[in-house]
N, C-alpha and C positions, 0 to 999 in steps of 0.2 A: 260526044258523047260522057267523059271523067268533066268537062266545067259545067253542064248539066247537072252534075249531082256536088261539086266543090261548091258551085254560088252560092246556090239555093243555101247548103250547109254555112255556110260563110257568113251569107246576110243572117243566121237566125241566130248564130252566134255570137256578130257584134251587138245585134239588138240586145239578147239576155247579157251582156257583157257592161253595155250603157245602162242599162237598168239598173243591174247591182253595184254599179259606180254612183246613179245617181242616186239608189235608194241610201247607200252608207255616207252618202254629201248628207244627207235629209236627216238622216240619224244624229249623225255627228253635230250637225247645225244645232236640232232640239236640245241634243246632251251639253251642248252648253253655253243654250242659252239660257239666260235666269227667268227670262221673262214667260217661257213656252212650255208648258206640262209636260215632264219626262218621266212619269209615273214608271212607265213602262219600263224603264231601264233599270229601276232601283229594287232594291230588294227590302225595305222594308213596307207598312201597311199604315202608314199616315199619310192623312188626305194630303192635298199639294196646298200649298198657300192659299186665299183667296177664295174657296170654293165651301 
């Protein structure tokens, strides 16, 4: 009974945590890579280079 509640909750929690971790890694990769467009992380209104 209790396992029927805990197991799906644990699976859902792990899915959300893995997705958040992957999203954070992707955001850091885009932020530190000078070749990729990182306009969404900056606060200035100048267009990015090359566009």
